[in-house]
Structure formats: structure tokens, C-alpha cells
matplotlib code that plots the C-alpha trace (Angstrom):
import matplotlib.pyplot as plt

x = [-71.1, -69.9, -68.0, -68.0, -64.7, -65.1, -63.7, -62.5, -64.0, -61.5, -60.2, -60.9, -58.1, -56.5, -56.7, -53.5, -54.9, -56.6, -53.2, -51.3, -51.2, -51.4, -48.0, -46.3, -47.7, -45.6, -46.7, -45.0, -45.8, -46.5, -43.3, -41.2, -39.0, -40.1, -36.7, -34.6, -31.5, -29.3, -31.4, -33.3, -36.3, -36.3, -39.7, -43.1, -45.5, -49.6, -50.9, -53.7, -54.3, -52.7, -51.1, -47.2, -45.1, -42.7, -40.3, -36.8, -33.8, -32.9, -29.1, -29.6, -30.8, -34.6, -37.1, -39.2, -42.7, -43.2, -46.6, -48.9, -50.2, -53.3, -55.3, -55.2, -52.3, -48.7, -45.5, -41.8, -41.3, -37.9, -37.1, -37.3, -34.2, -31.8, -29.8, -27.6, -28.1, -31.3, -32.4, -35.8, -37.5, -40.7, -42.3, -45.4, -47.8, -50.1, -49.7, -49.7, -50.2, -48.5, -48.6, -45.1, -43.6, -39.9, -39.0, -38.1, -41.3, -43.0, -40.8, -41.8, -45.4, -45.4, -44.0, -46.9, -49.6, -48.9, -51.9, -50.2, -47.7, -50.3, -51.9, -48.6, -47.6, -51.2, -50.3, -46.9, -48.1, -51.0, -48.3, -46.0, -48.8, -50.0, -46.0, -45.9, -48.8, -47.3, -44.0, -45.7, -47.8, -44.3, -43.1, -46.2, -48.0, -47.5, -46.5, -50.2, -51.3, -48.2, -49.4, -53.1, -52.8, -50.9, -53.2, -56.4, -54.8, -53.9, -57.5, -59.1, -57.0, -56.7, -59.6, -62.7, -66.1]
y = [153.7, 150.1, 148.4, 144.8, 142.5, 139.4, 136.6, 133.4, 130.2, 127.9, 125.4, 121.7, 120.2, 117.2, 114.0, 112.5, 109.2, 108.6, 108.3, 106.3, 102.5, 100.9, 100.5, 99.2, 99.8, 100.4, 100.8, 103.0, 103.1, 106.4, 108.1, 106.1, 108.1, 107.5, 109.4, 112.0, 114.1, 111.0, 108.6, 111.1, 109.9, 108.6, 108.1, 110.1, 108.9, 109.2, 108.8, 106.1, 106.0, 108.2, 111.5, 112.4, 115.4, 117.0, 118.9, 120.7, 121.2, 124.9, 126.1, 126.2, 122.5, 123.2, 121.3, 123.5, 122.1, 122.4, 120.7, 117.7, 115.4, 113.5, 110.8, 111.1, 114.1, 113.3, 114.3, 113.6, 115.6, 116.4, 112.9, 114.4, 116.4, 113.6, 115.7, 113.8, 115.8, 117.3, 118.9, 117.5, 114.5, 112.9, 111.0, 109.2, 111.1, 108.3, 104.6, 105.3, 103.3, 104.8, 103.8, 104.6, 105.2, 105.9, 109.2, 107.1, 105.2, 108.5, 109.7, 106.8, 106.9, 110.6, 109.7, 107.3, 109.4, 113.2, 114.1, 112.8, 115.5, 118.3, 116.9, 116.8, 120.4, 121.6, 120.3, 121.8, 125.1, 125.2, 124.4, 127.1, 129.6, 128.3, 128.6, 132.1, 133.1, 131.9, 133.5, 137.0, 136.4, 136.1, 139.4, 141.6, 140.1, 140.9, 138.0, 137.0, 136.8, 134.8, 132.5, 132.3, 131.9, 128.5, 127.3, 128.2, 126.5, 123.2, 123.3, 123.7, 120.9, 118.5, 119.4, 117.5, 119.3]
z = [7.1, 8.0, 5.6, 5.4, 4.6, 2.6, 4.4, 2.3, 3.7, 5.6, 3.3, 4.8, 6.1, 4.8, 7.1, 7.3, 8.5, 5.1, 3.3, 5.9, 6.3, 9.7, 11.2, 14.3, 17.6, 20.4, 24.3, 27.0, 30.8, 32.6, 32.7, 30.4, 27.7, 24.3, 22.9, 24.4, 23.3, 23.7, 21.5, 19.1, 17.3, 13.9, 13.7, 13.3, 16.3, 16.4, 19.8, 20.0, 23.8, 26.6, 26.4, 25.5, 26.9, 24.5, 26.0, 25.5, 27.7, 28.3, 28.3, 32.1, 32.1, 33.2, 31.1, 29.0, 28.1, 24.2, 23.8, 25.2, 22.5, 22.8, 20.8, 16.9, 17.3, 15.7, 17.0, 16.5, 13.3, 14.1, 12.9, 9.4, 10.1, 11.2, 13.3, 15.7, 18.7, 19.6, 22.9, 22.6, 24.6, 24.8, 27.7, 28.4, 30.7, 31.0, 29.8, 26.3, 22.7, 19.8, 16.0, 14.7, 11.3, 10.3, 8.5, 5.6, 5.7, 5.6, 2.6, 0.7, 1.4, 0.5, -3.2, -3.5, -1.9, -2.1, -0.3, 2.7, 2.4, 2.0, 5.5, 7.3, 5.9, 7.3, 10.3, 10.9, 9.4, 12.3, 14.6, 13.3, 13.6, 17.1, 18.3, 16.7, 18.7, 21.9, 21.4, 20.7, 23.9, 25.8, 24.2, 25.0, 27.6, 31.4, 33.8, 34.8, 31.2, 30.1, 33.0, 32.2, 28.6, 28.6, 31.5, 29.3, 26.3, 28.2, 29.8, 26.6, 24.9, 27.8, 30.4, 31.2, 31.2]

ax = plt.figure().add_subplot(projection="3d")
ax.plot(x, y, z, "-o")
ax.set_aspect("equal")
plt.show()
């Protein structure tokens, strides 16, 4: 006898762009640093054109890619922490245009438009779930799967048909 499991429909995600006013647009050339551990970010960024690589420096000095962001994706949320030293850096993979808001501007907008906070929390929660799956993969997968998973993930997100 087969049993059926009721699955709740997925909630429609909030669009942060519906709650954010236009802001400053900055341009970076391919390879240019956007922020790094010596000059940490105080802003949240939205990729308009191009791609951005966010990475961390491991204790042994090797660069570890955290993620690659493309148009309509946000990054730089560590600015909310205001920590003086972070091991994170972001660099433009292509000629890139970004829209920026300081963490303080975002906080002010959230006070006026609380749905923006919901939208940003949804983005961060989705990233947390994604990072959790990636970490689980490192702990249970063999070496070939550890290599295959990020390659498939990046090809899904960044590849062309």
C-alpha cells in the first residue's frame, strides 16, 4: 500500500529589488578588486553586468572560492557585521557594473520597508542551505564526487547552452 506525503507548496520568494531604490553604480575592470581583507566592504552590492568572484584566504594562504555572482545577484552581506578584519575578498571576473548600498542605507530602508528584510533573509537562508549541502558533500563524498559537484553547480549557474 503506497502512502502519499503532503507537501506544502513553496512560498513565493520576495523580490528585494521591489523594495530597493536605485543607488550608485560603480564599474570595475576585469581582475580589479572590489574589496579585500585590508579594505573590507561596508556595502551590499547588486551585480548589474559581469561576474564577481568572492573568495576567502585560507590559513595556509590559498584562495578558496566561496561563490561567483552574476547579474541580479547580491553579495557583500558581511558588511552588516562591521568587522574590521575579514578574510574575504571580491574581484571582478569580467568588466562589471555594480549597484551599491551601504549597510547603513539598507538598515534605514528596512525600517521603512520591512518586506526588504524578508527578501534579504530569504536570500541568506537559501545561501545557508546551499552552503550546508556543499559542506555535507565534503564530509561524505569521495574525491571524484567532491570535484564533480562544484563543476556541475558552476556549469548550471554560469554555463551557456
